[in-house]
C-alpha positions in Angstrom: -38.9 281.6 -16.0 -42.3 281.0 -17.6 -45.3 279.5 -15.9 -45.4 276.5 -18.8 -47.1 274.0 -16.3 -49.6 276.4 -15.3 -50.2 277.5 -19.1 -50.8 274.0 -20.1 -53.4 273.4 -17.3 -55.2 276.7 -18.3 -55.6 275.4 -22.0 -56.4 271.8 -20.9 -59.0 273.1 -18.7 -60.3 275.8 -21.1 -59.4 274.9 -24.6 -60.6 276.9 -27.7 -60.3 276.0 -31.4 -62.1 278.9 -32.8 -63.0 278.3 -36.4 -60.8 275.4 -36.9 -62.8 272.9 -34.7 -64.4 271.4 -37.6 -61.1 270.8 -39.5 -59.4 269.6 -36.2 -62.1 267.1 -35.7 -61.9 265.5 -39.1 -58.2 264.9 -38.4 -58.8 263.4 -35.0 -61.4 261.1 -36.3 -58.6 259.8 -38.4 -56.9 258.8 -35.5 -59.8 257.2 -33.8 -60.8 255.2 -37.1 -57.0 254.1 -37.3 -56.3 253.1 -33.9 -59.5 250.8 -33.3 -58.6 249.1 -36.5 -55.2 248.3 -35.5 -56.3 247.6 -31.9 -58.2 244.7 -33.6 -55.6 243.8 -36.0 -53.1 243.4 -33.0 -55.3 241.3 -30.6 -53.3 238.0 -31.0 -49.8 239.6 -30.7 -47.9 238.0 -27.9 -47.4 240.8 -26.0 -51.2 241.7 -25.7 -51.7 237.9 -24.5 -48.8 238.8 -22.0 -50.3 242.1 -20.8 -53.8 240.6 -20.6 -52.7 237.9 -18.4 -50.7 240.4 -16.4 -53.8 242.1 -15.6 -56.6 239.7 -15.8 -56.7 239.5 -11.8 -57.7 243.2 -11.8 -61.3 243.2 -11.7 -62.1 245.8 -9.1 -64.4 247.5 -11.4 -66.0 246.9 -15.3 -65.4 250.7 -16.1 -64.5 250.5 -19.7 -64.2 247.8 -22.6 -61.6 245.9 -24.2 -63.5 245.2 -27.5 -60.9 242.9 -29.3 -61.4 240.5 -26.1 -65.2 241.3 -25.6 -64.3 242.2 -21.8 -65.1 245.2 -19.5 -62.1 246.1 -17.1 -61.3 248.8 -14.9 -60.3 252.1 -17.0 -56.6 252.0 -16.6 -56.7 248.4 -17.5 -58.6 248.8 -20.4 -56.5 251.6 -21.6 -53.4 249.6 -21.3 -54.6 246.7 -23.0 -56.0 248.5 -25.9 -53.0 250.6 -26.3 -50.9 247.7 -26.2 -52.9 246.0 -28.8 -53.0 249.2 -31.2 -49.2 249.8 -31.2 -48.2 245.9 -31.3 -48.3 245.8 -35.2 -46.4 249.1 -35.8 -49.5 249.8 -38.0 -50.9 252.7 -35.9 -50.6 256.6 -37.3 -47.8 258.9 -37.0 -47.3 262.7 -36.0 -44.6 264.6 -34.3 -41.8 262.0 -33.9 -44.5 259.5 -32.5 -47.6 257.8 -32.4 -50.1 260.2 -30.6 -53.1 258.4 -31.3 -52.3 254.9 -30.2 -52.2 256.5 -26.9 -54.7 259.0 -26.7 -57.4 257.0 -28.3 -57.7 254.2 -26.0 -57.3 256.5 -22.9 -60.1 258.4 -24.1 -62.2 255.7 -25.0 -61.9 253.7 -21.7 -62.6 257.4 -19.7 -65.2 258.0 -21.9 -67.2 254.8 -21.3 -66.8 255.2 -17.4 -67.8 258.8 -17.5 -70.7 258.4 -20.0 -69.0 261.1 -22.4 -70.0 261.9 -25.9 -68.3 261.7 -29.4 -67.8 265.4 -29.3 -66.2 265.7 -26.0 -64.0 262.7 -27.0 -62.8 264.8 -30.0 -62.4 267.7 -27.8 -60.0 265.5 -25.4 -58.0 264.2 -28.5 -57.1 267.6 -30.0 -56.2 268.9 -26.4 -53.9 266.0 -26.2 -52.4 266.5 -29.3 -51.9 270.1 -28.7 -50.3 269.5 -25.4 -47.9 266.9 -27.1 -47.0 269.7 -30.0 -46.1 272.4 -27.5 -43.8 270.0 -25.8 -42.2 268.5 -29.0 -41.5 271.6 -30.7 -39.7 273.2 -27.8 -36.5 270.9 -28.3 -34.6 271.2 -31.5 -32.8 267.8 -30.7 -34.3 264.7 -32.1 -35.7 262.3 -29.2 -35.2 259.1 -30.8 -31.3 260.1 -31.2 -31.1 260.7 -27.2 -32.6 257.2 -26.6 -36.1 258.4 -25.8 -39.3 257.0 -27.3 -41.4 260.1 -27.7 -44.9 257.6 -27.8 -43.9 256.8 -24.3 -42.3 260.2 -23.0 -44.7 262.8 -24.8 -47.7 260.4 -24.9 -48.1 260.1 -20.9 -48.4 263.7 -20.8 -50.5 264.2 -23.9 -53.0 261.6 -22.7 -53.1 263.1 -19.2 -54.2 266.3 -20.6 -56.9 264.3 -22.8 -58.3 262.5 -19.3 -58.0 265.7 -17.6 -60.5 267.2 -20.2 -62.9 264.4 -20.0 -62.9 264.6 -16.2 -63.6 268.4 -16.3 -60.8 269.3 -13.7 -60.2 272.7 -12.8 -56.9 274.4 -13.5 -55.1 273.2 -10.3 -56.0 269.7 -10.5 -55.2 269.6 -14.2 -51.8 271.2 -13.3 -51.1 268.4 -10.7 -52.3 265.5 -13.2 -50.0 267.1 -16.0 -47.0 267.2 -13.2 -47.9 263.6 -12.0 -47.5 262.4 -15.4 -44.4 263.9 -16.2 -43.0 261.6 -13.5 -44.5 258.7 -15.0 -43.5 259.3 -18.5 -40.8 257.2 -20.1 -39.6 254.7 -23.0 -36.3 253.8 -24.5 -35.4 253.3 -28.3 -33.3 250.5 -26.9 -36.4 248.5 -26.4 -37.7 248.9 -30.2 -38.2 245.7 -31.8 -39.0 243.9 -28.7 -42.6 243.8 -26.9 -41.8 246.6 -24.7 -42.2 249.1 -27.2 -46.0 248.4 -27.8 -46.2 248.6 -23.9 -44.7 251.8 -24.0 -48.0 253.0 -25.5 -49.9 250.9 -23.1 -48.3 252.2 -19.9 -48.4 255.6 -21.4 -52.4 255.3 -21.3 -53.0 253.8 -18.4 -50.5 256.2 -16.4 -52.3 259.1 -17.9 -55.4 257.7 -16.2 -53.5 257.0 -13.0 -52.2 260.6 -13.1 -55.6 262.4 -13.3 -57.2 259.8 -10.6 -54.2 260.5 -8.3 -54.7 264.3 -8.6 -58.2 264.3 -7.9 -57.6 262.2 -4.8 -55.3 265.1 -3.5 -51.8 263.8 -4.5 -49.2 266.7 -4.8 -46.8 267.7 -7.6 -44.4 270.3 -8.5 -46.4 273.5 -10.2 -43.4 274.0 -12.2 -42.7 270.2 -13.3 -42.1 271.2 -16.9 -40.1 274.3 -16.9 -38.0 273.8 -13.7 -34.5 273.4 -14.1 -34.4 269.7 -13.0 -37.8 269.2 -14.5 -39.4 267.3 -17.6 -37.9 269.2 -20.5 -34.6 269.8 -19.0 -34.2 266.0 -18.2 -35.2 265.1 -21.7 -32.6 267.2 -23.2 -29.2 266.5 -22.0 -27.4 269.2 -24.2 -29.6 271.8 -22.7 -30.9 273.1 -25.9 -34.7 272.9 -25.0 -36.8 275.9 -24.5 -37.9 276.1 -21.0 -38.4 279.6 -20.8 -40.9 281.1 -23.3 -44.7 281.0 -22.7 -46.7 279.0 -25.1 -47.7 281.1 -28.2 -50.0 278.6 -30.0 -52.4 277.1 -27.1 -55.9 278.7 -27.6 -54.9 279.8 -31.1 -55.0 277.8 -34.5 -54.5 274.4 -33.6 -51.2 272.7 -34.6 -53.1 269.5 -35.7 -54.0 271.5 -38.7 -50.4 271.7 -39.7 -48.8 268.7 -38.6 -51.9 266.2 -38.8 -51.8 262.4 -38.7 -49.7 260.3 -41.1 -51.5 256.9 -41.7 -49.4 253.9 -42.1 -49.7 251.7 -45.2 -47.2 249.0 -43.9 -47.0 247.6 -40.7 -43.3 248.4 -39.9 -41.4 251.4 -38.5 -42.4 254.7 -40.3 -38.7 255.4 -40.8 -38.6 252.8 -43.9 -42.1 253.6 -45.4 -40.6 256.2 -48.2 -38.1 253.3 -49.1 -40.6 250.8 -49.2 -42.7 252.9 -51.6 -39.6 253.5 -53.8 -38.5 249.6 -53.9 -41.9 248.4 -54.5 -42.5 250.5 -57.4 -39.3 249.9 -58.8 -39.9 245.9 -58.6 -43.4 246.4 -59.8 -42.3 248.7 -62.8 -39.6 246.7 -63.8 -41.1 243.0 -63.0 -38.0 242.2 -60.9 -37.3 239.0 -59.5 -34.8 238.8 -56.4 -32.3 237.1 -58.6 -32.3 240.1 -60.9 -31.0 242.4 -58.0 -27.1 242.3 -57.4 -27.5 245.1 -54.6 -29.7 247.7 -53.0 -28.5 251.0 -51.8 -31.1 252.9 -49.4 -30.3 256.5 -48.3 -32.1 257.5 -45.3 -31.5 259.8 -42.3 -29.5 259.1 -39.2 -32.2 258.9 -36.9 -34.3 256.7 -39.1 -31.1 254.5 -39.4 -30.8 254.4 -35.7 -34.4 253.2 -35.5 -33.9 250.6 -38.1 -31.5 248.8 -35.8 -32.0 245.2 -36.7 -30.0 244.2 -39.9 -30.4 240.4 -39.6 -33.8 239.8 -38.3 -34.9 236.5 -37.3 -38.6 237.2 -36.2 -41.5 239.3 -37.4 -41.0 241.7 -34.7 -37.6 242.1 -35.3 -38.2 242.8 -38.8 -40.4 245.7 -38.2 -37.2 247.6 -37.5 -35.2 246.5 -40.3 -34.6 248.2 -43.6 -32.7 244.9 -44.8 -36.2 242.9 -44.2 -38.1 245.8 -45.6 -36.1 245.7 -49.0 -36.2 241.9 -48.9 -40.0 241.9 -48.6 -40.3 244.1 -51.5 -38.3 241.8 -53.7 -39.7 238.9 -52.6 -43.2 239.5 -51.7 -43.5 242.5 -53.7 -45.4 244.0 -50.8 -44.8 244.3 -46.8 -47.9 243.5 -45.1 -49.3 241.9 -42.5 -48.7 238.3 -44.2 -44.9 239.1 -44.4 -44.6 240.1 -40.9 -44.4 236.3 -39.5 -41.5 234.6 -38.0 -41.9 232.0 -41.0 -41.8 234.5 -43.5 -39.1 236.3 -42.3 -37.1 233.0 -41.8 -37.5 231.9 -45.5 -34.3 231.3 -47.2 -34.9 233.4 -49.9 -35.9 236.4 -47.8 -32.7 235.9 -45.4 -30.5 235.6 -48.7 -31.7 239.2 -49.5 -30.5 241.0 -46.3 -26.7 241.0 -47.6 -27.5 242.9 -50.7 -28.8 246.0 -48.8 -26.5 248.9 -48.0 -27.6 252.1 -46.2 -26.2 255.4 -46.8 -26.9 258.6 -44.6 -28.8 261.9 -46.0 -28.1 264.3 -43.0 -30.4 267.1 -44.6 -33.2 267.1 -42.2 -37.1 267.5 -43.2 -38.5 270.7 -41.7 -41.8 269.0 -41.3 -40.7 266.1 -39.6 -37.1 266.7 -38.3 -36.7 262.9 -37.1 -36.7 262.1 -41.2 -34.3 263.2 -43.7 -35.4 265.7 -46.3 -35.9 262.7 -48.7 -35.2 259.1 -49.0 -34.0 257.1 -52.0 -33.7 253.4 -53.5 -31.2 252.6 -55.9 -31.2 249.0 -57.1 -28.3 247.8 -59.1 -28.9 244.7 -61.4 -26.8 241.6 -62.7 -27.2 242.8 -66.2 -25.6 245.9 -65.5 -28.6 248.4 -65.1 -29.1 250.9 -62.4 -33.0 251.6 -61.3 -33.3 254.8 -59.3 -36.6 255.6 -57.3 -35.4 259.2 -57.3 -35.7 261.2 -54.1 -38.9 260.5 -52.2 -40.2 263.1 -49.9 -43.7 262.0 -48.4 -45.0 258.4 -48.6 -48.6 257.7 -49.4 -50.6 258.4 -46.3 -48.4 260.9 -44.9 -50.2 264.2 -43.7 -48.6 265.8 -46.8 -50.0 262.9 -49.3 -53.0 261.8 -47.4 -54.8 258.6 -48.0 -58.4 258.8 -49.2 -61.6 257.8 -47.5 -61.6 254.8 -49.6 -58.3 253.9 -48.2 -59.0 254.6 -44.9 -62.0 252.4 -44.8 -60.1 249.5 -46.6 -57.2 249.7 -43.8 -60.0 249.7 -41.3 -62.0 246.8 -42.5 -59.0 244.7 -43.3 -57.8 245.2 -39.7 -60.9 244.1 -38.1 -61.1 240.9 -40.6 -57.5 240.2 -39.5 -58.5 240.5 -36.0 -61.5 238.3 -36.1 -59.8 235.7 -37.7 -57.5 235.9 -34.9 -60.1 235.6 -32.3 -61.2 239.1 -31.7 -64.6 239.8 -30.6 -67.0 242.4 -32.4 -70.6 243.0 -31.3 -71.4 245.4 -34.0 -70.7 244.7 -37.8 -67.6 246.4 -39.0 -69.1 248.7 -41.4 -71.2 250.0 -38.4 -68.5 250.6 -36.4 -66.2 252.7 -39.0 -69.5 254.8 -39.8 -69.7 255.5 -36.0 -66.2 256.3 -35.7 -65.8 258.4 -38.7 -69.0 260.4 -37.7 -67.6 260.4 -33.8 -69.1 264.1 -33.3 -72.6 262.8 -33.8 -72.4 259.8 -31.4 -74.1 260.3 -27.7 -72.8 258.2 -24.9 -69.9 256.4 -25.9 -70.8 253.5 -23.9 -72.8 252.3 -26.8 -69.8 252.9 -29.2 -69.0 248.9 -29.5 -72.3 247.4 -29.0 -74.5 245.8 -31.8 
């Protein structure tokens, strides 16, 4: 049996990136920019208000900022609120079958503020957390979503604990214990997609990561083989027993996987499983100047795991619509876009929107994408028109914003500024101007004490 838990801890306690550090940091900074933007944009979501109310009386200390509300809270509380807000709109970045940044960034920012860490140290922590996530996720050929697990909660808790352990400069033994404690805290169910509990998965993952490290520092014990044990983390997440519990890590300390898998930035505030289809549908509607009344039916071809996530076939709320391929196609037909303005209960309930749902039929493509196994190799949208024409998007491999089809700097800046403007219109509090905050995040390695990150 391998000593996987120990090997993870050794890497976290003494990470090395070699000559890849600059490129790894470049990708990590995308995660900070995107997450802070989506945190502000999600400030007024009902789930954020509920979590704020639930945690409002926990004022033992004022360690970390909740910038969207202009508050200082204990580190764990700030991380929970900020991560929940960052995931509330499902507009946050994607990698390795989940949403790493929406867990890593809030936990890192909270602890960096409390500890007075620099931007450079925050970026190291991010890459460390990302690499631990990648080490775990690629050990299981099975698709987490098809087993009912939400990787953002399940893997994010452990990855963020690694990042927080790095910021706290723990030794190998304390780090091993932190990761093992986090392994017992990790959870998140696909059944809760389309409800407020899904973004709470991210919030709890971020706060549980900090709590795991704090408990380890106080002397709480945990199994030294929590990940590789036959009744441990990996075995529990893989009912079929296909997971690799035996081999030692081959990549930790070498060329970081973040350079290969990167981050995919979302253009649309809905489940990533339908982004390729939205690209195809919007392109067809715009190129052929289609009206909803022109379209008789729409056939969308996606993968089985994607279909399992897009489980709401007749959504009635903006939250349900985020996990509906029917809504995605309806919004493309009616509004020619799928944006924040369309993800409202009022728009979803418009009779013209509701009338499009029955036009949409889903077919399954069982060929997986080797780079993103949760997805089919390609998606496709075919529209059948009342005049007898058939319009075909063709095979769509990577949506714009994907790590293989990246968004440029202007696109990143535009999304960030749009998110902050949206959040501010809903009551978010910003102390420094939006352009300044963008520049600070985009050049995070040059920032000193991160206590000043959100200040004027």
